[in-house]
N, C-alpha and C positions, 0 to 999 in steps of 0.2 A: 330286302324285298323278297318276296316269295313267289315263285312261279305259279300263276293262277290258271292259265289257259295256254294251249299252244294250237294253232291251225297249221297243219303240215301243207295245206293247199296254197295257202298265202305266204307261209314262212313267218306269220306274226305270232309272237309270244306276248302274253299279257301278265303283268307282274303287279302284285297286291302288295301295298305297304300300309301299315297302321301305325300310328303315333298314340300310345296310351296316355301320354302326357296331355295331349292337345284333343285327343278323340278325333283327329282327322284321319281319313282313309282315302287313299289315292290308288288309281289303276293307271299303270303306264304301259302303253303299247310299244313293242319294238319290233321291227321287221327286217329281215334279210333282204337287202334290195340288189346285191350284186347280179343275179339272174335277170331280174327285170331291166337293170341298166345296160347289161350286155345285150339283151334282146332289143332294147330301144336303139342302141348304137347301131346294131346290125340293120335294123329297119332304116335308120338315117342313111347308113352308108349304102344300103341297097337302092334307095330311093323309091318313094311311093308314087304310083302313076296317079296324077291328079285329073286326069281327062276321062274318068270312069263314066260320066254322064249323071252320076249320083250326086245330090247335093250334101250328102253326109260324108264326112271325111274322118280318118283316124288321126287325131291331132296329138295326143299324148296317152301314155298309159300311167295312170296316177294310183299309187299304192294307198291302202287305208291310212296308213300313218301319216301321209301328207295331207289326206282329206281331213283327218282329225285336227292336224296342225293349223290348216286354214280355218277350221271351225273355231278353234281357240282364238284366232285373230279376227273373227268376225265375218268370214267368207264361208257361205254355205254352198259347197260344191254342187248340191243336189237342187238348189234353187236357180230356175232359169233366169231369174232377175238378177241374180249375182253372177252370170256367166261372163260379163265383161271384166269383173274382178277377179274371177278364176283365171281367164285368160292373161290378164295381166299379171297376175302373181305367179303363173307358170313361166312367162317370159321373162320375168324378173329375177326370180328365186329358184325356179325348177326347170330350167331349160333342157337339162339332161333328160327329162321325163318325155320330151317331145319325140315324136317318131319321124320328123322330117326337119330339114335345116330351114325351111320357109319361115320367115319372119311375118307374123300375122298383125294386122293393123287392128287396134283396140280402140273403140270409141267410149 
């Protein structure tokens, strides 16, 4: 695989791979998540104040690579109709992306 692109802001590298025998091309995204996971852990340990009066809450910080992985599994992170699936997937598979320890009920 050859490095195709790198975004220093998100820490995401994209690699391009081509198989001349089959003609198949593939782009793979890889992201350094340590800083993000450390930040999420710090927020969880600090505790978020939920009584802000706003109906909007910071639930999780989800990196692009996880959004792409969800998409491969049929979950569209950006489709409001898929939000119950997104929340369920975060709770089940990616709880380390949450910024609080609260367990959210998903219908």
